[in-house]
py3Dmol code that shows the C-alpha trace and the ligand (Angstrom):
import py3Dmol

protein = """\
ATOM      1  CA  UNK A   1     -54.110   9.191-209.044  1.00  0.00           C
ATOM      2  CA  UNK A   2     -50.626  10.559-209.656  1.00  0.00           C
ATOM      3  CA  UNK A   3     -49.429   8.688-206.594  1.00  0.00           C
ATOM      4  CA  UNK A   4     -51.048   5.403-207.580  1.00  0.00           C
ATOM      5  CA  UNK A   5     -50.152   5.197-211.231  1.00  0.00           C
ATOM      6  CA  UNK A   6     -46.628   4.344-212.322  1.00  0.00           C
ATOM      7  CA  UNK A   7     -44.959   7.243-214.115  1.00  0.00           C
ATOM      8  CA  UNK A   8     -44.147   6.762-217.768  1.00  0.00           C
ATOM      9  CA  UNK A   9     -41.352   8.611-219.573  1.00  0.00           C
ATOM     10  CA  UNK A  10     -42.684  11.339-221.889  1.00  0.00           C
ATOM     11  CA  UNK A  11     -40.097  10.283-224.469  1.00  0.00           C
ATOM     12  CA  UNK A  12     -40.042   6.487-224.695  1.00  0.00           C
ATOM     13  CA  UNK A  13     -43.057   5.591-222.554  1.00  0.00           C
ATOM     14  CA  UNK A  14     -41.038   3.345-220.256  1.00  0.00           C
ATOM     15  CA  UNK A  15     -42.349   3.142-216.691  1.00  0.00           C
ATOM     16  CA  UNK A  16     -40.344   4.466-213.809  1.00  0.00           C
ATOM     17  CA  UNK A  17     -39.712   8.164-214.261  1.00  0.00           C
ATOM     18  CA  UNK A  18     -41.468  11.124-215.841  1.00  0.00           C
ATOM     19  CA  UNK A  19     -38.502  11.701-218.139  1.00  0.00           C
ATOM     20  CA  UNK A  20     -35.962   8.908-218.216  1.00  0.00           C
ATOM     21  CA  UNK A  21     -32.215   9.684-218.095  1.00  0.00           C
ATOM     22  CA  UNK A  22     -31.684   8.251-221.567  1.00  0.00           C
ATOM     23  CA  UNK A  23     -34.298  10.476-223.278  1.00  0.00           C
ATOM     24  CA  UNK A  24     -33.129  13.503-221.309  1.00  0.00           C
ATOM     25  CA  UNK A  25     -29.510  12.939-222.287  1.00  0.00           C
ATOM     26  CA  UNK A  26     -30.288  12.507-225.978  1.00  0.00           C
ATOM     27  CA  UNK A  27     -32.125  15.840-226.158  1.00  0.00           C
ATOM     28  CA  UNK A  28     -29.996  17.959-223.865  1.00  0.00           C
ATOM     29  CA  UNK A  29     -27.784  20.275-225.920  1.00  0.00           C
ATOM     30  CA  UNK A  30     -27.519  23.896-224.694  1.00  0.00           C
ATOM     31  CA  UNK A  31     -26.518  26.364-227.416  1.00  0.00           C
ATOM     32  CA  UNK A  32     -26.522  30.093-228.052  1.00  0.00           C
ATOM     33  CA  UNK A  33     -29.332  30.595-230.532  1.00  0.00           C
ATOM     34  CA  UNK A  34     -30.386  33.295-233.043  1.00  0.00           C
ATOM     35  CA  UNK A  35     -33.706  33.001-234.835  1.00  0.00           C
ATOM     36  CA  UNK A  36     -33.465  33.708-238.553  1.00  0.00           C
ATOM     37  CA  UNK A  37     -34.647  36.367-239.249  1.00  0.00           C
ATOM     38  CA  UNK A  38     -33.768  37.821-235.866  1.00  0.00           C
ATOM     39  CA  UNK A  39     -36.070  40.519-234.442  1.00  0.00           C
ATOM     40  CA  UNK A  40     -34.461  43.834-233.454  1.00  0.00           C
ATOM     41  CA  UNK A  41     -33.561  44.159-229.784  1.00  0.00           C
ATOM     42  CA  UNK A  42     -33.441  40.420-229.137  1.00  0.00           C
ATOM     43  CA  UNK A  43     -30.706  40.006-226.518  1.00  0.00           C
ATOM     44  CA  UNK A  44     -28.188  37.192-226.374  1.00  0.00           C
ATOM     45  CA  UNK A  45     -30.260  34.014-226.144  1.00  0.00           C
ATOM     46  CA  UNK A  46     -29.496  30.468-224.959  1.00  0.00           C
ATOM     47  CA  UNK A  47     -31.660  27.398-225.564  1.00  0.00           C
ATOM     48  CA  UNK A  48     -31.157  24.131-223.670  1.00  0.00           C
ATOM     49  CA  UNK A  49     -32.408  21.965-226.530  1.00  0.00           C
ATOM     50  CA  UNK A  50     -34.105  21.812-229.893  1.00  0.00           C
ATOM     51  CA  UNK A  51     -37.894  21.696-229.755  1.00  0.00           C
ATOM     52  CA  UNK A  52     -38.354  18.118-230.873  1.00  0.00           C
ATOM     53  CA  UNK A  53     -38.549  14.563-229.530  1.00  0.00           C
ATOM     54  CA  UNK A  54     -38.981  14.152-225.805  1.00  0.00           C
ATOM     55  CA  UNK A  55     -38.298  17.852-225.104  1.00  0.00           C
ATOM     56  CA  UNK A  56     -41.342  18.796-227.146  1.00  0.00           C
ATOM     57  CA  UNK A  57     -43.373  16.069-225.409  1.00  0.00           C
ATOM     58  CA  UNK A  58     -42.198  17.213-221.968  1.00  0.00           C
ATOM     59  CA  UNK A  59     -42.951  20.888-222.632  1.00  0.00           C
ATOM     60  CA  UNK A  60     -46.426  20.076-223.944  1.00  0.00           C
ATOM     61  CA  UNK A  61     -47.187  17.629-221.114  1.00  0.00           C
ATOM     62  CA  UNK A  62     -46.163  20.122-218.411  1.00  0.00           C
ATOM     63  CA  UNK A  63     -47.838  23.030-220.144  1.00  0.00           C
ATOM     64  CA  UNK A  64     -51.066  21.561-221.500  1.00  0.00           C
ATOM     65  CA  UNK A  65     -51.627  18.453-219.375  1.00  0.00           C
ATOM     66  CA  UNK A  66     -50.432  19.775-216.014  1.00  0.00           C
ATOM     67  CA  UNK A  67     -47.666  17.153-215.643  1.00  0.00           C
ATOM     68  CA  UNK A  68     -46.003  19.108-212.830  1.00  0.00           C
ATOM     69  CA  UNK A  69     -43.470  16.386-212.093  1.00  0.00           C
ATOM     70  CA  UNK A  70     -41.742  17.630-215.264  1.00  0.00           C
ATOM     71  CA  UNK A  71     -41.258  21.143-213.839  1.00  0.00           C
ATOM     72  CA  UNK A  72     -38.057  20.144-212.106  1.00  0.00           C
ATOM     73  CA  UNK A  73     -36.159  18.710-215.114  1.00  0.00           C
ATOM     74  CA  UNK A  74     -37.458  21.558-217.303  1.00  0.00           C
ATOM     75  CA  UNK A  75     -36.270  24.084-214.705  1.00  0.00           C
ATOM     76  CA  UNK A  76     -32.897  22.349-214.595  1.00  0.00           C
ATOM     77  CA  UNK A  77     -32.636  22.584-218.398  1.00  0.00           C
ATOM     78  CA  UNK A  78     -33.294  26.307-218.142  1.00  0.00           C
ATOM     79  CA  UNK A  79     -30.534  26.560-215.531  1.00  0.00           C
ATOM     80  CA  UNK A  80     -28.093  25.027-218.019  1.00  0.00           C
ATOM     81  CA  UNK A  81     -29.171  27.575-220.641  1.00  0.00           C
ATOM     82  CA  UNK A  82     -28.681  30.408-218.128  1.00  0.00           C
ATOM     83  CA  UNK A  83     -25.283  28.974-217.185  1.00  0.00           C
ATOM     84  CA  UNK A  84     -24.192  29.003-220.814  1.00  0.00           C
ATOM     85  CA  UNK A  85     -25.474  32.541-221.288  1.00  0.00           C
ATOM     86  CA  UNK A  86     -23.657  34.053-218.311  1.00  0.00           C
ATOM     87  CA  UNK A  87     -20.386  32.396-219.284  1.00  0.00           C
ATOM     88  CA  UNK A  88     -20.595  33.641-222.904  1.00  0.00           C
ATOM     89  CA  UNK A  89     -20.104  37.047-224.511  1.00  0.00           C
ATOM     90  CA  UNK A  90     -21.493  39.646-224.232  1.00  0.00           C
ATOM     91  CA  UNK A  91     -23.082  38.945-220.849  1.00  0.00           C
ATOM     92  CA  UNK A  92     -19.889  37.423-219.463  1.00  0.00           C
ATOM     93  CA  UNK A  93     -17.876  40.531-220.274  1.00  0.00           C
ATOM     94  CA  UNK A  94     -19.570  42.458-217.520  1.00  0.00           C
ATOM     95  CA  UNK A  95     -19.325  39.710-214.873  1.00  0.00           C
ATOM     96  CA  UNK A  96     -22.153  41.402-213.074  1.00  0.00           C
ATOM     97  CA  UNK A  97     -24.237  39.649-210.490  1.00  0.00           C
ATOM     98  CA  UNK A  98     -26.839  39.254-209.028  1.00  0.00           C
ATOM     99  CA  UNK A  99     -29.042  37.639-211.573  1.00  0.00           C
ATOM    100  CA  UNK A 100     -32.741  38.357-212.010  1.00  0.00           C
ATOM    101  CA  UNK A 101     -34.682  35.687-213.885  1.00  0.00           C
ATOM    102  CA  UNK A 102     -37.795  37.317-215.309  1.00  0.00           C
ATOM    103  CA  UNK A 103     -40.405  34.831-216.563  1.00  0.00           C
ATOM    104  CA  UNK A 104     -42.474  35.851-219.582  1.00  0.00           C
ATOM    105  CA  UNK A 105     -45.910  36.072-217.944  1.00  0.00           C
ATOM    106  CA  UNK A 106     -48.755  33.912-219.227  1.00  0.00           C
ATOM    107  CA  UNK A 107     -51.618  35.702-220.916  1.00  0.00           C
ATOM    108  CA  UNK A 108     -54.834  35.943-218.851  1.00  0.00           C
ATOM    109  CA  UNK A 109     -56.499  33.492-221.282  1.00  0.00           C
ATOM    110  CA  UNK A 110     -53.665  30.953-220.872  1.00  0.00           C
ATOM    111  CA  UNK A 111     -53.780  31.331-217.094  1.00  0.00           C
ATOM    112  CA  UNK A 112     -57.507  30.663-217.100  1.00  0.00           C
ATOM    113  CA  UNK A 113     -57.283  27.578-219.292  1.00  0.00           C
ATOM    114  CA  UNK A 114     -54.157  26.049-217.689  1.00  0.00           C
ATOM    115  CA  UNK A 115     -54.710  27.092-214.107  1.00  0.00           C
ATOM    116  CA  UNK A 116     -51.105  28.077-213.617  1.00  0.00           C
ATOM    117  CA  UNK A 117     -48.206  30.021-215.059  1.00  0.00           C
ATOM    118  CA  UNK A 118     -45.890  27.158-216.030  1.00  0.00           C
ATOM    119  CA  UNK A 119     -42.890  29.332-216.974  1.00  0.00           C
ATOM    120  CA  UNK A 120     -42.883  30.928-213.504  1.00  0.00           C
ATOM    121  CA  UNK A 121     -43.094  27.506-211.888  1.00  0.00           C
ATOM    122  CA  UNK A 122     -40.154  26.206-213.975  1.00  0.00           C
ATOM    123  CA  UNK A 123     -38.157  29.348-213.232  1.00  0.00           C
ATOM    124  CA  UNK A 124     -38.421  28.744-209.499  1.00  0.00           C
ATOM    125  CA  UNK A 125     -36.684  25.393-210.044  1.00  0.00           C
ATOM    126  CA  UNK A 126     -34.102  27.127-212.219  1.00  0.00           C
ATOM    127  CA  UNK A 127     -33.312  29.477-209.340  1.00  0.00           C
ATOM    128  CA  UNK A 128     -32.818  26.522-207.010  1.00  0.00           C
ATOM    129  CA  UNK A 129     -30.388  24.895-209.454  1.00  0.00           C
ATOM    130  CA  UNK A 130     -28.412  28.103-209.922  1.00  0.00           C
ATOM    131  CA  UNK A 131     -28.252  28.789-206.200  1.00  0.00           C
ATOM    132  CA  UNK A 132     -26.904  25.275-205.678  1.00  0.00           C
ATOM    133  CA  UNK A 133     -24.090  26.355-208.017  1.00  0.00           C
ATOM    134  CA  UNK A 134     -23.549  29.488-205.844  1.00  0.00           C
ATOM    135  CA  UNK A 135     -25.090  31.822-208.399  1.00  0.00           C
ATOM    136  CA  UNK A 136     -27.152  34.550-206.735  1.00  0.00           C
ATOM    137  CA  UNK A 137     -30.241  34.145-208.880  1.00  0.00           C
ATOM    138  CA  UNK A 138     -33.744  35.311-208.027  1.00  0.00           C
ATOM    139  CA  UNK A 139     -37.059  34.841-209.812  1.00  0.00           C
ATOM    140  CA  UNK A 140     -38.497  38.339-210.249  1.00  0.00           C
ATOM    141  CA  UNK A 141     -41.929  38.717-211.892  1.00  0.00           C
ATOM    142  CA  UNK A 142     -41.022  42.116-213.297  1.00  0.00           C
ATOM    143  CA  UNK A 143     -43.315  41.907-216.322  1.00  0.00           C
ATOM    144  CA  UNK A 144     -47.055  41.901-216.711  1.00  0.00           C
ATOM    145  CA  UNK A 145     -49.228  41.530-219.797  1.00  0.00           C
ATOM    146  CA  UNK A 146     -51.153  44.503-221.085  1.00  0.00           C
ATOM    147  CA  UNK A 147     -54.393  44.134-222.973  1.00  0.00           C
ATOM    148  CA  UNK A 148     -52.786  45.129-226.278  1.00  0.00           C
ATOM    149  CA  UNK A 149     -51.033  41.842-227.099  1.00  0.00           C
ATOM    150  CA  UNK A 150     -53.501  39.427-228.643  1.00  0.00           C
ATOM    151  CA  UNK A 151     -52.923  35.732-229.209  1.00  0.00           C
ATOM    152  CA  UNK A 152     -50.227  35.527-231.880  1.00  0.00           C
ATOM    153  CA  UNK A 153     -50.762  31.914-232.939  1.00  0.00           C
ATOM    154  CA  UNK A 154     -50.896  31.706-236.719  1.00  0.00           C
ATOM    155  CA  UNK A 155     -49.255  35.064-237.367  1.00  0.00           C
ATOM    156  CA  UNK A 156     -46.006  35.280-239.314  1.00  0.00           C
ATOM    157  CA  UNK A 157     -42.866  36.770-237.763  1.00  0.00           C
ATOM    158  CA  UNK A 158     -43.508  40.358-238.859  1.00  0.00           C
ATOM    159  CA  UNK A 159     -47.176  40.343-237.845  1.00  0.00           C
ATOM    160  CA  UNK A 160     -46.252  38.748-234.537  1.00  0.00           C
ATOM    161  CA  UNK A 161     -43.735  41.499-233.781  1.00  0.00           C
ATOM    162  CA  UNK A 162     -46.317  44.207-234.531  1.00  0.00           C
ATOM    163  CA  UNK A 163     -48.929  42.389-232.439  1.00  0.00           C
ATOM    164  CA  UNK A 164     -46.555  42.197-229.486  1.00  0.00           C
ATOM    165  CA  UNK A 165     -45.603  45.858-229.506  1.00  0.00           C
ATOM    166  CA  UNK A 166     -46.694  47.177-226.126  1.00  0.00           C
ATOM    167  CA  UNK A 167     -47.812  43.708-224.978  1.00  0.00           C
ATOM    168  CA  UNK A 168     -45.744  43.961-221.784  1.00  0.00           C
ATOM    169  CA  UNK A 169     -45.439  46.521-219.022  1.00  0.00           C
ATOM    170  CA  UNK A 170     -43.362  46.598-215.867  1.00  0.00           C
ATOM    171  CA  UNK A 171     -45.020  45.167-212.793  1.00  0.00           C
ATOM    172  CA  UNK A 172     -44.866  46.898-209.435  1.00  0.00           C
ATOM    173  CA  UNK A 173     -41.212  46.131-208.970  1.00  0.00           C
ATOM    174  CA  UNK A 174     -38.525  48.514-207.815  1.00  0.00           C
ATOM    175  CA  UNK A 175     -35.550  48.959-210.116  1.00  0.00           C
ATOM    176  CA  UNK A 176     -32.832  46.269-209.950  1.00  0.00           C
ATOM    177  CA  UNK A 177     -29.659  47.028-207.975  1.00  0.00           C
ATOM    178  CA  UNK A 178     -26.972  48.546-210.157  1.00  0.00           C
ATOM    179  CA  UNK A 179     -25.213  45.964-212.308  1.00  0.00           C
ATOM    180  CA  UNK A 180     -27.909  43.296-212.052  1.00  0.00           C
ATOM    181  CA  UNK A 181     -28.205  41.026-215.082  1.00  0.00           C
ATOM    182  CA  UNK A 182     -31.794  40.396-216.161  1.00  0.00           C
ATOM    183  CA  UNK A 183     -32.587  37.230-218.054  1.00  0.00           C
ATOM    184  CA  UNK A 184     -35.965  36.855-219.702  1.00  0.00           C
ATOM    185  CA  UNK A 185     -37.143  33.258-219.382  1.00  0.00           C
ATOM    186  CA  UNK A 186     -39.667  31.471-221.601  1.00  0.00           C
ATOM    187  CA  UNK A 187     -40.579  27.913-222.561  1.00  0.00           C
ATOM    188  CA  UNK A 188     -39.811  27.940-226.289  1.00  0.00           C
ATOM    189  CA  UNK A 189     -38.582  30.419-228.868  1.00  0.00           C
ATOM    190  CA  UNK A 190     -39.755  30.501-232.470  1.00  0.00           C
ATOM    191  CA  UNK A 191     -39.483  33.952-234.055  1.00  0.00           C
ATOM    192  CA  UNK A 192     -38.038  35.595-230.931  1.00  0.00           C
ATOM    193  CA  UNK A 193     -40.715  38.322-231.063  1.00  0.00           C
ATOM    194  CA  UNK A 194     -42.033  37.633-227.559  1.00  0.00           C
ATOM    195  CA  UNK A 195     -38.554  37.675-226.005  1.00  0.00           C
ATOM    196  CA  UNK A 196     -37.682  40.846-227.913  1.00  0.00           C
ATOM    197  CA  UNK A 197     -40.871  42.613-226.783  1.00  0.00           C
ATOM    198  CA  UNK A 198     -40.272  41.569-223.162  1.00  0.00           C
ATOM    199  CA  UNK A 199     -36.620  42.683-223.370  1.00  0.00           C
ATOM    200  CA  UNK A 200     -37.526  46.080-224.814  1.00  0.00           C
ATOM    201  CA  UNK A 201     -39.929  46.630-221.919  1.00  0.00           C
ATOM    202  CA  UNK A 202     -37.267  45.774-219.310  1.00  0.00           C
ATOM    203  CA  UNK A 203     -34.528  47.671-221.078  1.00  0.00           C
ATOM    204  CA  UNK A 204     -36.468  50.916-221.444  1.00  0.00           C
ATOM    205  CA  UNK A 205     -38.266  50.608-218.090  1.00  0.00           C
ATOM    206  CA  UNK A 206     -35.089  50.037-216.083  1.00  0.00           C
ATOM    207  CA  UNK A 207     -32.661  51.851-218.402  1.00  0.00           C
ATOM    208  CA  UNK A 208     -30.410  48.824-218.812  1.00  0.00           C
ATOM    209  CA  UNK A 209     -27.192  48.486-220.786  1.00  0.00           C
ATOM    210  CA  UNK A 210     -27.365  45.843-223.548  1.00  0.00           C
ATOM    211  CA  UNK A 211     -24.940  43.512-221.754  1.00  0.00           C
ATOM    212  CA  UNK A 212     -27.232  43.509-218.714  1.00  0.00           C
ATOM    213  CA  UNK A 213     -29.916  41.661-220.668  1.00  0.00           C
ATOM    214  CA  UNK A 214     -30.167  38.081-221.835  1.00  0.00           C
ATOM    215  CA  UNK A 215     -32.801  35.466-222.600  1.00  0.00           C
ATOM    216  CA  UNK A 216     -33.057  31.745-221.879  1.00  0.00           C
ATOM    217  CA  UNK A 217     -35.521  29.135-223.091  1.00  0.00           C
ATOM    218  CA  UNK A 218     -35.963  25.403-222.735  1.00  0.00           C
ATOM    219  CA  UNK A 219     -36.085  24.833-226.478  1.00  0.00           C
ATOM    220  CA  UNK A 220     -35.752  26.524-229.854  1.00  0.00           C
ATOM    221  CA  UNK A 221     -37.945  25.506-232.750  1.00  0.00           C
ATOM    222  CA  UNK A 222     -36.228  24.763-236.041  1.00  0.00           C
ATOM    223  CA  UNK A 223     -37.794  26.993-238.627  1.00  0.00           C
ATOM    224  CA  UNK A 224     -37.626  26.020-242.245  1.00  0.00           C
ATOM    225  CA  UNK A 225     -37.618  29.029-244.507  1.00  0.00           C
ATOM    226  CA  UNK A 226     -39.449  28.774-247.767  1.00  0.00           C
ATOM    227  CA  UNK A 227     -37.028  28.930-250.701  1.00  0.00           C
TER     228      UNK A 227
END
"""
ligand_1 = """\
1
ZN
Zn -37.425 7.747 -221.971
"""
view = py3Dmol.view(width=600, height=400)
view.addModel(protein, "pdb")
view.setStyle({"model": 0}, {"cartoon": {"style": "trace"}})
view.addModel(ligand_1, "xyz")
view.setStyle({"model": 1}, {"stick": {}})
view.zoomTo()
view.show()
């Protein structure tokens, strides 16, 4: 059916492409981002956009409705976030390559319901974009979920952080070559607890220096703190 039906833009609904250049351009705005409050051990983080408008629609369509034709633009957005990260302090200071992109693994429940690990699929496109720019990036599935992290939907930031403690373990991956920069990749960031938990696992497991770690996401949610 995908081949027969005309594609409609996830933003404006216009036929022709899955995400039209106009909608993509409006949303695209890579920034270094800190959640507020920021969880301890969250590394330097870049987001390609704010989680709203057509970015939100594209993430949800690719994630929940299996719109795989959006993987490529979403992977390219992640590449822009990674590009910003590795040209900014503190990661830039080290100028260390190669680059390992480590996707946050989907939970077993999410894998069962969605049939795929969308962040890994997007990250493979990110690697292709970065390699086209002569950056020696690789997608390395260094993390796996443990059974201790339960679904954190509905929990506040503090409860989410506690819930995620010990949620990740290292996969069967040998240690990165000396000086490798590891960038944790996820779809969206809200409290930063997931990225922090994943980073702590990598940092302690591989004994990394702080400037060897970063994080990149497609989009950051705007949180409104109660006054
Ligand atoms: Zn559009």
